[in-house]
N, C-alpha and C positions, 0 to 999 in steps of 0.2 A: 357552811355551804347551803344548808336548808334551814329556813327560818322555823322556829318552834311552832308557829301557827300552822305549819303544814302537817297537822296531826294525821292526815291521811297517809303520810309517808313515813312517819317517825319509826314505826316498828319494823318496816319491811325493806326500805330502800338500802341497797348495798352501797357502801362508801365508794365514791367515784375514784378512779385512778388519780395519781398525783398530778399528772399532766392537766387534768381538768381543774384541780384545786389551785393551780397556779393562777396568779392574777393576770388579767388581760394586759398584754404588752403595752397597750395604750395608756394604762393607768400607772405604769411603772417607769416608762421611758420619758425622758425630758423631751419637750417639743423640738423639732428640727429648726435649724436656723441657718443663716447665710454663711457663717464662718466655721462650719464643721471642718475637721482636718481632712475629711475625704467624703466626697459625694460620688459614690460609684455608679456606674451605668453599664449594664450588660445589654448590648445591642441584640435585636432579633436575629435569628439565624437564617432567615429567608427573606427575599425581596418582597414576597407577598405579605409576610407578617409585618415587615417594616412599613409597607404602604398602608396597611390597615391602621397601624399605630400612628403613622404620620398624619392621617386624616383627623383622628381624634385629638392628637397633640396640637395640630395647627389650629383647630377650633378653640382649644383651651387657651392657646397663646393669644389668638385674636380677641377672645373674650377678656382675658386679663388686661389687654391693652385698650379696652373700650372700643374695639373695632369689629365686634360681632353684633349686628351687621355693621358694615362700614358706614361711618357718619357721612352726612351730606357735606360735600366740599364747597366752600365759599369761593367766589372769584379771588384769585391771587392779588389782583390790583398791585402788582409789583412795581416798585420804584427802583430804578437803576441809575446811578449818577456818579459824578466826580471821577472820571477816568484818569488814572495815573499811568504814564508810559514808563516802561522799563525795558531792559535788554531782553528781547524775545518774548515778552508777555506784557499784559496790562492788568491793572487792578481797579475794580469799581466797587462802589458801595451799594448795598442792596437791602431792602426790607420788603416783606410781603405778608399777606394775611394768612394765618393758619386757621384759627377759628375767628368768627366775627369779634373784633376788639382785641385780638391777640396777634402779635407780629413776630415773624422770624427775622433775625438780623444777621448780617454777615458781609463778607467780601467775595466778589466774583473775579477769579483769575482766568484770563484767556490767553491762548498762544497768539503771537503775531506771526505773520508770514505764512499762515496756514489757510487752506480753502476747503470747502466742502464740509460734510458732517464729521464732527469730532467726538471722541469718547468724553464722558464726564465723570467727575468724582465728587461725592459729598465728603467733606473733611470735618469730622467732629473733634473738637479740641480737648474734651475731657475736663477734669477737675482742677486744672491749673488756674490760679487766681487771676481774674481779669484777663483770661488767657489770650484772646485775639488781640487785645490792646495793650500788651505788656511786654517787658523783657523778662527773661528767666535764665536760670542756670548760672553756674560759675565757670567762666572761660578757662581759668587756670586748671581747675579740676578736670574739665572736659578734655582739655588739650593733653593733660598728663595721662588720662585713662584711655584716650583714643575714642571718646564718645562723640566728639565733633572735630571737624577739620579746620574750621575757621571760627573767629570770634563772633562773626555775624550769625552763623548758624547756631552757635551756642546760645546767644542772647535771644534770637528770634527763630527758635526751632520750628514753631508752627508755620511761620511764613516760609521757612526753608522747604518744608514738605510741599506746600501749595505751589511755590515758585517752580520747583523742579518738575512737578507733575504738569504744570502749564508748559514749561519748556519742552517736555516730552510730547506735547500735543493734546493735552486734556483740558477741558473746561472744568474749573474747580470752584465749588461753592464752599467756602470756609465759614460755617455758621455757628452761632452761639448756643451754648446750653442756656436754658432758662435761668435767669438770675445771674448771668455772667456777661461781662463786657457791655454791649449795647442793649442786651435783653434784660432790662431792669424793671419791667412792669410787675413782675412777681419775684420776690427774693428766692434764691436757690434753697430748696428743701422746705419752703413754706407753702401754706395753703393746702387744701384738699385733705386735711387730716381728720376732719370731723366725721361723725357716724353717718350722717346723710350722704356725704360725698362718697364714702366707702360703699354704702348700699347702692349707689348709682354708678360705681366704678369710675368715679372722677378722681384721678390721682395725678400727682406730679409726674410720675413716670409716663403715664398715658399721654399727658400733654406733650412731653418731650418726644415720645415715639411718633405722635401725630405730626409734630414739627418736622421730623425726618421724612415722613411720607409726603408732606407738602414740599419739602426740599426736592424730592424726586419730581413732583409735579412742576416745580419751577424750572428745574434743569431741562426736563423734556419739553417744556414750552418754548425753549430757545431755538431759534432757527438754525444755529450752527452746531447743535447737539444731536448725536446719533442715539436715539432712544433705545437701541439694542445693545449699547455698550455703556452701562451705568455701573459705577463702582462706589463703594463707601469704605472709608477707613477712619480710624481714630484709636487713641490709646486710652487705657484705663476706663473711666466712665464713657469716653468716646468709643472704646472698644465694645462696651455693652450696647451702645446705640448701633454700632456697626453690624453685629451679628443678629440683633433683634430686628432691625429694619429689613435685612435680607430675608429673614424668616417670615415676616408678615407681608412683604411686598415682592412679588415675583418679578417686578421690573428690574430689580437689582441683578446685574449680570455676575458680579463678583464682589466678595466682601473680604476685607483684611482688618480684623480686630487685633490690635497690638496689646500685649501685656494685660490681657483681661481673661480670656477663656481658660478655665482650668477645672480640675476635678476637686478643688478645695474651695477657697473663698469665692463666693458667687457674685459679689457686688454689695458694698456696704452702705451706699447712699440711699436716701429716700427715692432719688431719681432712678435707682436701679432695682427697686423692689415694689411689687404691687400684688394685691390679693390674687390667688390662684395661679400665679405665674410658674412657680417651681414645685407645686404639690405633685409628688410622684415623678418628678423629672429633674434635670440638671442643666447647667449651661452647655455641657457637652452634647447632650441629646437635643437641646434646642438649636444648637449650631448645626446639628445634622439635618435639620429641616431645610437647610440651604441646598443640600445635595439634590441633583448632581452638579449644580452650579459651583464654580470655584470658590474655595475658602482657604485663605492663608492666615497664619497666626505667628506671632513671636512671643517668646517667653523671656523673663528676666529673673534676677535674684529677688523674687517676690513670690506670691502665691502661684505664679504661672511657671515656676522653674522646672516642673516635672511634665510639662505639656507634651514633650516628645515621647514619653513613656506612659503617661496617664492621660488619655484623651485622644491623642492622635491615632494610636492603634485602633481604638473603637470607631473613630470616624472613618478610618481607611476601610474598615469592614463594610460600612454603609456605602461608601463610594465605589468599592469593588463590586457591589451588587449591580451598580449601573455601568460597570465596565470603564470607569473613569477614575481609577485609584489615584492617578497623578493630579487630579483636580483639587486635592486637599494636601496642605503642607503645614509644617510648623517648624520653627527654628528657635532654639534657645541661645540667647546671647548673654554673656556674663557681665551684666551691668545692673545697677539698681533700677527700680521702677522708672520707666522713661519712654520717650519716643525719639531716641537720638539717631544720629546719622547712620550707624550700621543697621539699626532696625528699619529706618526709612528706606534704606537701599534695598533691603529684602522686599519691602512693599513695592518699590518702583519696578523691580524685576518681575514680581508677581503680576502686577497690572500690565506690564509690557507684554507678557505672555497671554493673558486672558482678556484684556481690553484691546489688544492688538495695536499697540503704539507703533510697531514696525521698526523698532530699534534693534540693530544687530549687536551681539556681544553683551557683556555684563555692564550694567548701568552703574555709574558712580556719580554721586552728587557733585554739582559744580558750585563755585562761589557765587554769591549774588549781593546786590545792594539793597538792603532792607528799606521798607517804607516806615517812616516814623509812625508809631502807633496812633498818635494824635490825628494823623491824616487818614486813618482807616475808619474812624468813627462814622457811622452811617447817618446820624442826625446832625443837622446844622440849621442855621436860620432860614435857609431856603427850603430845607427838607426836614421839618420838625416832626417829633413824635406825633402821630395822628391823634386828633382830639378824642376819638372813641377808644383809645387804648385802655384796656380794662385791668383792674387788679383781680386777685383770685376770687373774691366774693362776687364781683360783677360777672366774671367769666363763668362761675358756677351757675348763676341764674340763666345765662345764655345757654349753657350746656343742658340745664334742666328742661328748658323750653324745646331744645332740639330733640332731646330724648322723648319727650311727650309727643311731639310731632311724628317722630319715627314710629313710636308704638301705635299711634292712631293710624298710620299708614299700613300697619300690619293687621288691622281689624279684618277678620275674614268676611268676604262678601260673596265669594264663589269658590269653586273647587280649587282653582289655581292659587288664589290668595290664602285659602285655608292651608294648602300644602306648604306655602311659603311661611306662614305664621307658625305652623307646628314644627317645621324644620328648624326655624330660628329658635323657638322656645325649647325644643327638645335638646338641641346642641348646647344651649345656654345652661339648661338644667344639668346635663351630663357634665359640663365643664365646672359648674359651681359645686357639684357633688364630687367631682373628680372620680366618677364611678359610673358603672353601668351594670345591668343585670349579669351576674357571673355565669359562666358555663358550669354544668353539673360537676365536672371533674375538678373545678376550682374550689368547691365547697367540701370541707372535710368534717367528719364527726370526730371530735377530739375524744369524747367519752360518751358512754350510754349506760344509764342505770337499768336496773331490772324493772320489768313491768309490774305495776301494782294495781290490783283490782279490788274495788270495794263498791258495793251497791250498784253493780253493773257498769261502773266507770273504770276504764283502763287508763292508767297514767304512766308515762315514762319520761324521766328527765334526761336531757341530752345537752351537750355543749358543742357548739358549732364554731368553725373558724374558716377563714379563707386560707388556701394552701400557702404555707410559709409565712403567714402574717402574724402568728402569735396571739391572735384574738381569742377571747373566751366569751362566747355569746350563749348565755344560759337560756334554755327553752324547755317547755313541758309539752309533750304530745298527749292529747286527751281525746278519747273516743269511746264508743260503746261496743258491744259485741256485734252490732248490726251496721257497721260503718258502710255508708252507701257511696263513698267516693267523693263526696262534696267536702272540700277542706276549707278552713278559714285560718288566716293569719291574724292573731289577736295581739294588738299592741296597746299597751297602757303605761302611763308614766310610773306606776308602781311596780312594773315588771311582772314576773310570774306570780308574785304574791296577790295580784289583783284578781286571780281566778278563784281564790279560796276565801272562805269565811267560816270560822269555827269548824274547820276540817271538812267542809263540804264545798262543792262548787257553788259559786254565786249564781243567782237565777239565770242570768243571760248565758253564762257558760253551760249550765245544765240544760238550757233550752236547745243549744246547739247539739248536744249529745242526744237529747230526747227526739230531735228531728232526724236522727240517723246520720248526722254529720260528725266530723271531728275537727279539732283545731290545734294549732301550734301557737302557744303563748310564748312571746319573745321578750326577753329582758334586754332591750337595746342599750347601747353604751351610756353609762352614767345614769341609769335608772335603777330602781330597786334599792338595794343597800348601798350601791356605789354613788347614788345621787347625793349623799352627804359628804363625799370626799371633796377636798379642796381642789379647785381647778386652777391651772396656771393662768396668769393674766395674759390677755391677748394684745394689749396696747403696749408692746415692747419698746424699750428705749435703747437707742444706740447713740452713745455720746450724749449730746444735748437734745437729741431728736426722738421724742416718743412717736411711734407710728405703728398702727395695727397691721400694716402690710408686711412688717417683719415677721409676724406670726402667720397671718392668713396667706402669705405668699409661699409658705413651706408646709403648712399643716391644714388638714381639713377643719372646717368649722364643726362645732359640736353637733349642730343639726345634721350636717353631712355625714358624720360618723353614725348617727342614729339611722339615717336613711341607708347607709352602707349595711348595717346589720339587718334591716328589714329586707333588703335585696338578697342578702345571704339566706335568710329564712325562706323567702319565696322560691329561690332556686332549689333549696333542699326539699321543700314540700313538693314542688313540681317534679322532682326526680323520682318520687315514690310512685311506682306503677299503680298502686291502689287509689291514688288521688286522680280523679277524673276532671274535676274543676276546682278552681281555687279563688277565694275571695279575700279581700283585705278589710279589716276594720280597725279604726283608730279611735280610742276613747279619750275624752277630756283633752288635755293639751298635747296628747300624742296624735291628734287628728291631722294637724299640719304636716307632721313628719310622714304620715302615711300618704297624704296627698302628693308630697314631693317624690316619695318613693314610687308611687303608682305611675307617675309620669315616665319612669324608666323601665317599666315592666313589660311593655309591648303587649303581646297576646297571652302572656303567662297568667294573667289575672282576669277573671270574668267580671266580678262586681266589687265595688269599693264603697265603703261607708266611712265617713270621717266627721268627727266633731271638730268644726273649724275653731271652736273655742273663742269666737270673736276676734281672732288674731289677725293683725295686719302688720307687715314689715314697717309701716309708717310709725308704729308704736315703739319700735326698737330704738332706744336712746343710749345704749351702753355697748361698748365693744365686747363686753363679757356676757351679754344677754345670751341665754341658751339658744335662741333662734336667730342670733346675728348671722347673716349670710351676705357677704359682700356681693353686690350686683343684683340682689333680689328686686330692688325698686326699679332698676334700669329696665328689667324685663316685665314690669307691670305689677309685681307683687304676687302673692300666693294665688289669688283667684285667677289671675291671668295665666300664670304658669300651669295651672290645672287644665288649661285648654288643650294641652297635649293628650289628655286622657280621652277626649272625644274620638270616636263615638261610643266608647265603652260605658257601661252602666255606672253611674256615680250618684251617691246619696250624700249630700252635704247638709249638715244642720248646725244650729248655733252660729249662724253666719252674720248676725247683726254686727256691724262695725268692721267687717273684714275687707271692705273695699269694693271697687267696681267689678261687676260680673259681665261687663259688656263683651269682652273677648271670649270668655268661657261660654256664654249663651250663644254667641255668634258661631262658635266652633260646632256646637251641637245642631244649631238650626241649619247651617250650611251643609252639614253632613246628613241632614234630613233624619236626625235621630234625637230630636228635642225631647221626646218622651223618656229618653234614657237618663236625662239629667233631672235629679230631684233636689230641690233647693228649699230649705226650711230655715226661717229666721231664728226660731227658738230652738232650744236643746231638746232633742228627742230622747226618750228613755231607752235604756239598753235593750229592752224587750222589743220595742218597735224597730230598732236597728237590726237586731238579729232576725226578726220576722221578714224584714225587707231583703236581707242578704240571702235567706234560705227559702224565700217564697216559691 
């Protein structure tokens, strides 16, 4: 527990209780992943608590989808052609711009014999092969099981759902997943897997979610669509699209994800996973973001079979807070994974109620005459794939340019733009860390050793944790007999060992005590002795698809865990009545961790000094790099994120190679506190840093 070099302690420190000697839970538990048997969620008990949680969670979700802040929307330039007449409805072929060079493809179903504004439904087809343009299922099996009433609905079950919705009076956009049917610019599950794409939050899932947002844009642009009655439905992977779109886009009136939402498997495809999405949350809680808008679900003999008992009760607690408990429902149907007729009929009746189709009685699906899939393809000689259609690599370059333009637009120029910049960066930082400064009662002292005094230096070893988290953050409190209330949080890559040499405090640590101050040395996650422990790989592989989002979508990045521990220490120190002011100092490669943590400390910290160590997120080339942080480059990198610290005092040194300081300097200049930013290209010695902190 205590290294031999800590000779100051050897003779006198009492052994800490066994709870403190336990390993940090984060070192012993396997990383979380999408396919755990159970992803539990305990809802907040009050509406006020939920609303507070909802705001933080919504920002985390938007960030994970590359939508914080919302990207600029290109003109749709929609092409609608090739109308096919059927009994009670028409089918047209559609493609429109999502991002420049990327197109959404699908079919538009419209009712005939209707007038005025009509409700609209986005129909996401899920992971069926060549889904919109194929036949599927076995009619003999479906007839025997009762899954389908006709051979046509069995073979063309996607069409069946769209046709019936149109006959009920809805305009329906049946659109393609990326890499399916007509959307062949980028193969499904391919692209956006490299380190730079992750650092910029450019992912396959984000592209697909953005396509859904653009689908709403397209539907609401139609003259015959009522923009106040927009629904989305889909099964399996289409179910993921359904609840996520409704969570990120308030224009969606009602959502019906079929055979997807559950408290167990969360979605196994690359298109259903992205960094930060489910860190500290689950599909059930993410679905709750839709409340109080209507949410309907079906379950089957798959991972969703327990939805009525695990998931629905928790969701009803949230809806009850809004007085609309009947706005959420789930029904288990004893069939294999599907979107068959009984499940579709639950969906029709759900949308009839909430999108106000105006149909009396229980709706049953009617037979229809399918359109040959060959006739549904959107591209032909008269309407070819546009020449600017981009593959993944070209699209990434387009997205890079758009991100740079967006960051430049956030450069602070006045008080209003400074507030916008800091709000954007602070929320991004909080979401990437999946953390914020904890409340005092959320930090617990797991154990505390006896005070040891030698040569006027008083030292006490403690172990901290967040309540119920099973963490073990070793710290040492050091001060003299004349402590004046000025506290310092000391963070070093060598952990608490960094304050001692040959049984005595190192000069910088001794200087803090000599000046009448005290400090708390913190051994953050995987530093000190634990730095040598083997870490799990973060570029996880599911089937044939290696993808870092399978790790970073459920687990904090290593740098975020270190920031987490720094925030724990800050709250602990501030909760001590004897501490009148608190400063943060990060030595060597711990400097960037301290900078990121300081951005979430509010007014709890007065001064911050950090060795930038010449670090830039541009230099991260490995998913397992200790400073790998998905999204960091999207938000300008380390020096730009530090702009949220303004106007508080900040001393940065060893900054050569760390990247642009334009946003950081602008934040201090606009706040008229430029003198509080100290920026040194070379490395300052520890004595200089301590003198600045305690001047």
